MIDOSE-1310 file (N, C-alpha, C; in nm, 2 decimals, decimal comma, always signed):
residues 65
mkie	-3,29/+5,65/+8,35/-3,35/+5,68/+8,48/-3,36/+5,83/+8,50; -3,48/+5,87/+8,54/-3,51/+6,01/+8,57/-3,50/+6,03/+8,72; -3,44/+6,14/+8,76/-3,42/+6,16/+8,91/-3,49/+6,30/+8,94; -3,56/+6,30/+9,05/-3,62/+6,42/+9,10/-3,54/+6,47/+9,22
tqys	-3,53/+6,61/+9,23/-3,46/+6,67/+9,34/-3,55/+6,76/+9,41; -3,52/+6,78/+9,54/-3,60/+6,88/+9,62/-3,51/+6,93/+9,73; -3,49/+7,06/+9,74/-3,41/+7,12/+9,85/-3,50/+7,12/+9,97; -3,45/+7,13/+10,09/-3,52/+7,12/+10,21/-3,62/+7,24/+10,23
yekv	-3,59/+7,35/+10,16/-3,68/+7,47/+10,17/-3,79/+7,47/+10,06; -3,79/+7,37/+9,97/-3,89/+7,36/+9,86/-4,00/+7,26/+9,90; -4,11/+7,28/+9,84/-4,23/+7,20/+9,87/-4,25/+7,09/+9,76; -4,20/+7,10/+9,64/-4,22/+7,01/+9,54/-4,09/+6,95/+9,48
yrvt	-4,10/+6,83/+9,43/-3,98/+6,77/+9,36/-3,98/+6,82/+9,22; -3,86/+6,82/+9,16/-3,85/+6,86/+9,02/-3,75/+6,76/+8,95; -3,79/+6,72/+8,82/-3,70/+6,64/+8,75/-3,58/+6,72/+8,71; -3,46/+6,66/+8,73/-3,34/+6,73/+8,72/-3,24/+6,65/+8,63
sesd	-3,17/+6,72/+8,54/-3,08/+6,66/+8,45/-2,96/+6,61/+8,52; -2,89/+6,51/+8,47/-2,77/+6,45/+8,53/-2,66/+6,56/+8,55; -2,64/+6,64/+8,45/-2,54/+6,75/+8,47/-2,57/+6,84/+8,58; -2,70/+6,88/+8,60/-2,74/+6,96/+8,71/-2,72/+6,89/+8,84
ilki	-2,75/+6,76/+8,84/-2,73/+6,68/+8,97/-2,59/+6,68/+9,01; -2,50/+6,67/+8,91/-2,35/+6,67/+8,95/-2,31/+6,81/+9,01; -2,37/+6,91/+8,95/-2,34/+7,05/+9,01/-2,40/+7,06/+9,15; -2,52/+7,01/+9,17/-2,58/+7,01/+9,31/-2,49/+6,93/+9,41
iaqe	-2,45/+6,81/+9,37/-2,37/+6,73/+9,46/-2,24/+6,80/+9,49; -2,17/+6,86/+9,39/-2,04/+6,93/+9,41/-2,07/+7,05/+9,50; -2,18/+7,12/+9,49/-2,21/+7,23/+9,58/-2,24/+7,19/+9,72; -2,30/+7,07/+9,74/-2,35/+7,03/+9,87/-2,23/+6,96/+9,95
vgda	-2,15/+6,88/+9,88/-2,05/+6,80/+9,95/-1,90/+6,85/+9,93; -1,88/+6,95/+9,85/-1,75/+7,01/+9,83/-1,65/+6,92/+9,76; -1,55/+6,87/+9,83/-1,44/+6,80/+9,78/-1,47/+6,65/+9,74; -1,58/+6,60/+9,78/-1,61/+6,46/+9,75/-1,63/+6,44/+9,60
dpeg	-1,62/+6,32/+9,56/-1,63/+6,28/+9,42/-1,78/+6,28/+9,38; -1,82/+6,38/+9,30/-1,96/+6,40/+9,25/-2,01/+6,28/+9,17; -1,92/+6,22/+9,08/-1,96/+6,11/+9,00/-1,98/+5,99/+9,08; -1,90/+5,96/+9,18/-1,92/+5,85/+9,27/-2,04/+5,86/+9,36
tlky	-2,07/+5,98/+9,40/-2,19/+6,01/+9,48/-2,31/+5,99/+9,40; -2,31/+6,03/+9,27/-2,42/+6,01/+9,18/-2,45/+5,86/+9,16; -2,34/+5,79/+9,14/-2,35/+5,64/+9,12/-2,42/+5,58/+9,24; -2,38/+5,62/+9,36/-2,44/+5,57/+9,49/-2,59/+5,61/+9,49
ikea	-2,62/+5,73/+9,46/-2,76/+5,78/+9,46/-2,85/+5,69/+9,37; -2,79/+5,67/+9,25/-2,87/+5,59/+9,15/-2,90/+5,45/+9,20; -2,80/+5,39/+9,26/-2,82/+5,25/+9,32/-2,92/+5,25/+9,43; -2,91/+5,35/+9,52/-2,99/+5,35/+9,64/-3,14/+5,39/+9,60
ikns	-3,16/+5,47/+9,51/-3,30/+5,51/+9,48/-3,38/+5,41/+9,39; -3,31/+5,31/+9,34/-3,37/+5,20/+9,27/-3,47/+5,12/+9,36; -3,44/+5,12/+9,49/-3,52/+5,05/+9,59/-3,63/+5,14/+9,65; -3,67/+5,24/+9,58/-3,77/+5,34/+9,62/-3,73/+5,42/+9,75
kvil	-3,60/+5,44/+9,76/-3,56/+5,52/+9,88/-3,54/+5,66/+9,84; -3,54/+5,75/+9,93/-3,51/+5,89/+9,91/-3,38/+5,92/+9,98; -3,28/+5,97/+9,91/-3,15/+5,99/+9,96/-3,13/+6,14/+9,98; -3,07/+6,18/+10,10/-3,05/+6,32/+10,13/-2,90/+6,34/+10,12
vgsc	-2,86/+6,44/+10,04/-2,72/+6,48/+10,03/-2,72/+6,63/+10,06; -2,66/+6,66/+10,17/-2,66/+6,80/+10,22/-2,81/+6,84/+10,25; -2,86/+6,94/+10,18/-2,99/+6,99/+10,20/-3,08/+6,95/+10,08; -3,04/+6,86/+10,00/-3,11/+6,82/+9,88/-3,15/+6,67/+9,88
rfre	-3,28/+6,64/+9,85/-3,33/+6,51/+9,85/-3,33/+6,46/+9,70; -3,31/+6,33/+9,68/-3,31/+6,27/+9,55/-3,40/+6,15/+9,56; -3,48/+6,13/+9,45/-3,56/+6,01/+9,44/-3,58/+5,98/+9,29; -3,62/+5,86/+9,26/-3,65/+5,82/+9,12/-3,79/+5,86/+9,08
vkei	-3,80/+5,90/+8,96/-3,94/+5,93/+8,91/-4,01/+5,80/+8,89; -4,12/+5,79/+8,94/-4,21/+5,67/+8,93/-4,30/+5,68/+8,81; -4,29/+5,59/+8,71/-4,37/+5,59/+8,59/-4,51/+5,54/+8,63; -4,61/+5,61/+8,59/-4,75/+5,56/+8,61/-4,79/+5,47/+8,49
k	-4,83/+5,35/+8,53/-4,86/+5,25/+8,43/-5,01/+5,23/+8,41
């Protein structure tokens, strides 16, 4: 699964690696469990939702068929 991220001050989404996503989550939520939060994000974005964590949005990359 590919995940795109976008900070609130950015205009475009970018494909982001899982290791970078974990760093973003740790930076945005501090003491919370980054791996557990990533697991939640992956489940939630499967249903075409956009998840906001702090000031960063996460969504699944949609494949063009």
